[in-house]
C-alpha positions in Angstrom: -0.2 -0.1 -0.1 1.4 3.4 -1.1 2.2 6.1 1.6 2.5 9.8 1.4 6.5 9.4 1.4 5.8 7.2 -1.8 3.6 10.0 -3.3 6.1 12.8 -2.5 9.1 10.5 -4.1 6.7 10.2 -7.1 6.0 13.7 -7.4 9.4 15.1 -6.5 8.3 17.1 -3.4 8.8 16.9 0.2 6.4 14.8 2.4 4.9 17.9 4.0 4.4 19.5 0.5 2.7 16.5 -0.5 0.5 16.3 2.6 -0.4 20.1 2.3 -1.3 19.6 -1.5 -3.7 16.5 -0.6 -5.2 18.2 2.2 -5.5 21.7 1.1 -4.6 23.0 4.6 -1.8 25.4 3.1 -1.9 27.1 -0.2 0.3 25.1 -2.8 1.1 26.2 -6.3 -1.4 24.6 -9.0 1.5 23.0 -10.8 2.9 21.1 -7.7 -0.6 20.3 -6.8 -1.3 18.7 -10.0 1.7 16.7 -9.7 0.9 15.4 -6.0 -2.5 14.6 -7.4 -1.2 12.7 -10.4 1.2 10.8 -8.3 -1.6 9.9 -5.7 -3.6 8.6 -8.3 -0.9 6.5 -10.0 0.1 5.0 -6.7 -3.6 4.4 -5.8 -2.8 6.3 -2.5 -5.3 6.5 0.2 -4.8 8.3 3.4 -4.7 6.4 6.6 -7.2 7.7 8.9 -5.6 6.4 11.9 -2.2 7.7 11.1 -3.8 11.0 10.1 -5.6 11.2 13.5 -2.4 10.6 15.7 -0.6 13.3 13.7 -3.2 16.0 13.6 -5.3 15.0 16.7 -8.2 15.0 14.6 -10.2 12.5 12.7 -11.5 14.7 9.9 -14.8 13.4 10.5 -18.0 15.1 11.7 -20.8 13.5 13.5 -24.5 13.9 12.4 -27.1 13.0 14.9 -30.5 13.0 13.1 -33.6 10.6 13.6 -36.4 9.6 11.1 -39.5 9.7 12.9 -42.6 8.0 11.9 -44.6 11.1 12.2 -42.4 13.3 10.1 -42.0 13.2 6.2 -38.6 11.5 5.6 -37.7 13.4 2.3 -37.9 16.4 3.9 -35.3 15.4 6.5 -33.1 14.3 3.9 -32.5 17.8 2.4 -31.0 18.7 5.8 -28.8 16.1 5.8 -27.4 16.7 2.3 -27.0 20.2 3.1 -24.4 18.9 6.1 -22.7 16.2 4.1 -22.1 17.9 0.9 -20.5 20.9 2.8 -18.4 18.6 5.1 -17.1 16.8 1.8 -16.2 19.9 0.2 -14.3 21.1 3.6 -12.2 17.6 3.5 -14.4 16.0 6.2 -16.4 12.7 6.3 -19.7 12.4 8.1 -20.7 10.0 10.4 -24.7 9.6 10.4 -26.1 8.4 13.7 -29.9 7.8 13.7 -30.0 5.8 16.9 -33.1 6.3 18.9 -31.4 6.9 22.0 -29.7 10.3 21.1 -28.0 10.7 24.5 -26.3 7.5 24.5 -25.3 7.9 20.8 -23.8 11.3 21.5 -21.9 10.1 24.5 -20.5 7.2 22.5 -19.4 9.4 19.5 -17.9 12.1 21.7 -16.2 10.2 24.4 -14.5 7.8 21.9 -13.2 10.8 20.0 -14.3 9.5 17.0 -15.5 12.8 15.4 -14.0 16.3 15.6 -17.3 18.2 16.0 -21.2 17.4 16.1 -24.2 18.6 14.2 -27.4 18.1 16.0 -30.7 17.8 14.1 -34.3 17.3 15.3 -33.9 19.7 18.1 -36.5 19.6 20.8 -37.5 22.6 22.9 -35.9 20.9 25.9 -33.4 18.5 24.3 -31.8 15.9 26.5 -28.8 15.7 24.2 -27.8 19.5 24.7 -26.2 19.0 28.1 -23.9 16.2 27.0 -22.8 18.2 23.8 -22.0 21.3 25.8 -19.9 19.1 28.3 -18.1 17.4 25.3 -14.6 18.2 24.2 -15.7 18.5 20.6 -17.6 21.8 19.6 -21.3 21.3 18.4 -23.5 23.1 16.2 -27.5 22.8 15.9 -30.0 22.7 13.0 -32.9 23.8 14.8 -33.7 26.3 17.8 -33.9 24.7 21.4 -35.1 26.7 24.5 -31.8 27.3 25.8 -29.1 28.1 23.2 -26.3 28.6 25.6 -22.6 27.2 24.6 -23.8 26.0 21.2 -23.7 27.6 17.9 -27.6 27.6 16.4 -28.8 28.0 12.8 -32.5 27.9 11.8 -35.3 29.5 9.7 -37.1 32.4 11.3 -40.2 30.4 11.6 -42.2 33.2 13.5 -41.4 35.8 10.6 -42.4 32.8 8.0 -45.9 32.6 9.6 -46.4 36.3 9.5 -45.2 36.4 5.7 -47.6 33.9 4.7 -50.7 35.5 6.6 -49.6 39.1 5.2 -49.3 37.9 1.7 -52.9 36.4 1.5 -54.3 39.5 3.4 -53.0 41.7 1.0 -54.7 39.8 -1.6 -58.0 40.4 0.2 -58.3 36.8 1.9 -60.2 37.0 5.2 -60.5 33.2 6.2 -57.6 31.0 6.0 -56.6 27.4 7.1 -53.0 26.6 8.4 -52.1 23.0 8.2 -48.9 22.2 10.6 -47.1 19.1 11.2 -48.6 16.2 13.2 -49.5 16.8 17.2 -46.8 14.2 18.0 -44.0 16.4 16.7 -45.2 19.2 19.0 -45.7 16.8 22.1 -41.8 15.9 21.7 -40.9 19.6 21.4 -40.8 20.3 18.0 -40.7 24.1 18.6 -40.8 25.3 15.1 -44.4 24.1 14.5 -45.8 26.4 17.2 -43.4 29.1 16.4 -44.8 29.5 12.9 -48.4 28.5 14.2 -48.6 31.1 16.9 -47.0 33.9 14.8 -49.4 33.2 12.2 -52.3 33.2 14.5 -51.1 36.5 16.3 -50.8 38.3 12.8 -54.2 37.0 11.6 -56.0 38.3 14.8 -54.3 41.8 14.5 -55.4 42.1 10.8 -58.8 40.5 11.4 -58.4 37.3 9.7 -60.0 34.1 10.7 -57.3 31.6 10.9 -58.3 27.8 11.3 -55.0 26.2 12.7 -55.0 22.3 12.7 -52.4 19.6 13.1 -52.0 17.6 10.2 -51.0 14.0 9.3 -47.6 12.8 8.0 -48.6 9.9 5.6 -51.2 9.0 2.8 -54.1 8.3 2.8 -54.6 9.9 6.3 -53.3 13.3 5.0 -55.5 13.2 2.0 -58.5 12.6 4.1 -57.5 15.5 6.5 -57.4 17.9 3.5 -60.7 17.0 2.4 -62.2 17.4 5.8 -61.0 20.7 6.6 -62.1 22.3 3.1 -65.5 20.8 3.9 -65.5 22.0 7.4 -64.6 25.6 6.5 -66.0 26.3 2.8 -65.8 29.9 3.2 -61.9 29.6 3.7 -60.1 31.2 0.5 -56.6 30.3 1.4 -54.4 27.4 2.7 -51.4 27.6 4.5 -49.2 24.3 4.5 -46.3 23.9 7.2 -46.4 20.1 6.4 -44.7 18.6 3.6 -46.8 15.4 3.5 -49.8 17.7 3.1 -48.3 19.7 0.4 -47.4 16.5 -1.5 -50.9 15.4 -1.2 -52.6 18.7 -2.1 -52.5 18.3 -6.0 -54.5 15.0 -5.9 -56.8 16.4 -3.4 -57.8 19.7 -5.5 -57.9 17.5 -8.6 -60.8 15.2 -7.1 -62.5 18.2 -6.0 -62.4 19.7 -9.3 -60.7 22.8 -7.8 -58.3 24.9 -9.6 -55.5 26.9 -7.9 -55.5 29.8 -7.3 -58.8 30.3 -8.9 -60.8 28.2 -6.2 -58.1 28.2 -3.3 -54.9 30.1 -2.9 -51.9 28.1 -1.5 -48.6 28.8 0.2 -46.3 26.2 1.4 -43.3 26.0 3.6 -40.6 24.0 2.0 -37.6 23.9 0.0 -37.1 24.6 -3.7 -35.6 20.9 -4.1 -38.6 19.4 -2.3 -41.1 21.3 -4.7 -39.1 20.1 -7.7 -39.0 16.5 -6.3 -42.8 16.5 -5.8 -43.6 18.7 -9.0 -45.6 21.2 -6.6 -46.9 24.1 -8.4 -47.4 26.2 -5.2 -45.9 29.4 -4.1 -43.7 28.8 -0.8 -41.6 30.0 2.0 -38.1 28.6 1.2 -36.9 26.5 4.1 -33.5 26.6 3.0 -32.5 23.1 4.7 -29.0 23.0 2.6 -28.1 26.4 3.5 -28.7 25.9 7.2 -26.9 22.6 7.1 -23.9 24.4 5.1 -23.9 27.3 7.8 -23.8 24.8 10.7 -20.9 22.8 9.4 -19.0 25.8 8.4 -18.9 27.2 11.6 -18.1 24.1 13.2 -15.3 23.6 11.1 -14.0 27.1 12.0 -14.1 26.0 15.5 -12.4 22.6 15.0 -9.6 24.0 13.0 -8.9 27.3 15.0 -8.3 27.8 18.6 -9.2 31.3 18.2 -12.5 30.4 17.0 -13.3 28.2 19.8 -13.0 31.2 22.0 -15.3 33.2 20.1 -18.9 33.9 21.4 -21.5 31.3 20.5 -23.8 32.6 17.6 -27.7 32.2 17.1 -28.2 32.8 13.5 -31.8 33.0 11.6 -32.3 32.8 7.9 -34.9 35.5 7.0 -37.8 33.7 5.2 -38.1 34.4 1.3 -41.5 33.7 -0.3 -41.0 32.3 -3.8 -44.1 33.0 -6.3 -45.3 30.2 -8.3 -48.6 31.8 -9.1 -50.7 29.8 -6.6 -52.0 32.9 -4.8 -54.7 35.5 -6.3 -57.6 37.7 -4.8 -60.5 35.6 -3.5 -63.5 34.8 -5.6 -66.6 33.1 -4.8 -66.7 29.3 -5.8 
């Protein structure tokens, strides 16, 4: 098996230069970098992770703790995971994805064993039992999602409160006065999914201030239950002219529901969702939406985490809580209301 020394000899450079050219840790001329890469490819060189960890005190691996709950829509979660893994790869790090149900035990295992240089947590609960463990760990941590207590960690999330207000404001300006909001399933709220009530409460507050009637309900996460729910809501409030969706499964089911009812969007119903552009493309959704930016959030968390991993000075910087401002992407699914 080829070593870094073999690569250096083949490229006609020192071991340190070969190492820097492969790792990107220091600037190397393009000509030298090409020689080193060509030598590594010719020799089928693969860095030895154990040796690298001994030499640098780092594993070049980031831990990602995420869970796939039955009452959440898995394709939406994958967008956040890809944001983390793609950015980690671009920065020269592998990702260890841990989906163990016992998140506290899993976090202790990966941090106590030093198998990762830093940790990104997802599925953040309002009172998340993993956070004390991460604060006490020797590795830095970053969260994609807002907990009740942000101290000692870097936090990145969408401004869900503002997202709720943006959705209500947009339909109010068009003249809508009765709306329906479909949120995530109630079990998500029961286990501390604060993003659900953050958007819901802000939307309800803005609706009250504007004199808009907003019927806020919890949704389902799978067909056919979510389709039946949507039909039931539209039957229960026939005067509602706008639908706000903070539930990816409901958004994916809505086209078949409107087709079955013989309704057109936006002529019969104005619709605004909250999901990502990638999600909309995957399910061919024609609705205007607030961009949830999962890839951007994952990227922000990883970049901040790597800064703290690689720089002692960055480890001492104050922790940050950063929100992405909601962006309403128009797809032509909203219009002034008219009688059906």
